[in-house]
VMD Tcl script that draws the C-alpha trace (Angstrom):
set ca {
  {82.00 -43.75 75.92}
  {82.75 -45.23 79.47}
  {81.32 -47.42 82.19}
  {78.93 -46.40 84.36}
  {80.70 -47.12 87.67}
  {77.14 -47.30 89.53}
  {76.02 -50.07 87.67}
  {76.10 -53.55 89.82}
  {78.28 -56.37 88.56}
  {76.40 -59.80 87.85}
  {78.12 -63.14 88.49}
  {81.88 -61.98 88.76}
  {84.20 -64.85 87.87}
  {87.89 -65.16 87.03}
  {89.25 -66.43 83.76}
  {90.18 -69.86 85.61}
  {86.49 -70.40 86.78}
  {85.23 -69.53 83.38}
  {87.42 -71.92 81.81}
  {86.73 -74.94 84.24}
  {83.06 -74.37 83.40}
  {83.45 -74.37 79.96}
  {86.00 -77.43 79.77}
  {83.96 -79.57 82.28}
  {81.74 -81.29 80.00}
  {84.93 -82.17 77.34}
  {86.73 -83.43 80.65}
  {83.75 -85.51 81.62}
  {83.74 -86.84 78.10}
  {87.50 -87.69 78.10}
  {87.30 -89.58 81.50}
  {84.06 -91.73 80.12}
  {86.15 -92.48 77.23}
  {89.13 -93.68 79.28}
  {87.07 -95.80 81.40}
  {85.13 -97.44 78.70}
  {88.65 -97.82 76.72}
  {90.25 -99.40 79.80}
  {87.34 -101.74 80.14}
  {87.63 -102.78 76.48}
  {91.18 -103.45 76.55}
  {90.40 -105.51 79.77}
  {87.96 -107.62 77.81}
  {90.02 -108.04 75.13}
  {92.85 -109.26 77.38}
  {90.48 -111.68 79.08}
  {89.07 -112.96 75.72}
  {93.01 -113.45 74.69}
  {94.06 -115.29 77.80}
  {90.73 -117.45 77.62}
  {91.32 -118.06 73.80}
  {95.08 -119.12 74.50}
  {94.13 -121.48 77.39}
  {91.37 -122.99 75.11}
  {93.97 -123.61 72.31}
  {96.59 -125.18 74.51}
  {93.77 -127.66 75.82}
  {92.41 -128.26 72.60}
  {94.88 -131.47 71.94}
  {94.30 -132.79 75.58}
  {90.56 -132.59 75.06}
  {90.84 -134.42 72.10}
  {92.97 -137.06 73.58}
  {90.63 -137.31 76.65}
  {87.75 -137.81 74.50}
  {89.37 -140.56 72.42}
  {90.35 -142.55 75.67}
  {86.45 -142.44 76.45}
  {86.55 -139.76 79.26}
  {82.88 -138.82 80.61}
  {81.76 -135.52 79.24}
  {81.54 -133.98 82.70}
  {85.07 -134.77 82.87}
  {86.22 -133.16 79.69}
  {84.15 -130.01 80.26}
  {85.29 -129.43 83.57}
  {87.73 -126.30 83.93}
  {90.48 -127.76 85.88}
  {94.37 -128.08 85.98}
  {96.22 -124.89 84.87}
  {93.22 -122.70 84.31}
  {92.18 -122.41 87.91}
  {94.86 -120.19 89.36}
  {94.10 -117.86 86.50}
  {90.47 -116.95 87.16}
  {91.53 -114.63 90.35}
  {93.86 -112.83 88.14}
  {90.91 -111.29 86.05}
  {89.41 -109.64 88.90}
  {92.63 -108.23 90.04}
  {93.21 -107.20 86.42}
  {90.04 -105.59 85.99}
  {90.25 -103.60 89.03}
  {93.80 -102.43 88.51}
  {92.78 -101.12 85.12}
  {89.75 -99.12 86.41}
  {91.77 -97.67 88.94}
  {94.66 -96.64 86.92}
  {92.48 -95.38 84.26}
  {91.11 -92.85 86.79}
  {94.22 -91.46 87.50}
}
mol new
graphics top color blue
foreach p $ca { graphics top sphere $p radius 0.5 }
foreach p [lrange $ca 0 end-1] q [lrange $ca 1 end] { graphics top cylinder $p $q radius 0.2 }
display resetview
């Protein structure tokens, strides 16, 4: 039994091309997982930093309330927490870019 040389060949492709088509959905899933994983780490990191800042300021807030400070002065975000906020955006953008590499 032999192959008929007069039969046309449909959709010729190399092994690399077939493998690329076969692996594409898995590669997409892995990329999506990496992006959401990085986003999750960023959220956990921001939560940790904010929790740490609140823990550090709890004593100060208690003292202010005990001394009779108005509520709008106690609730206002100020002091050491202001410079931290721009760094969250930097951290998120760095995480997003590095996860795509």
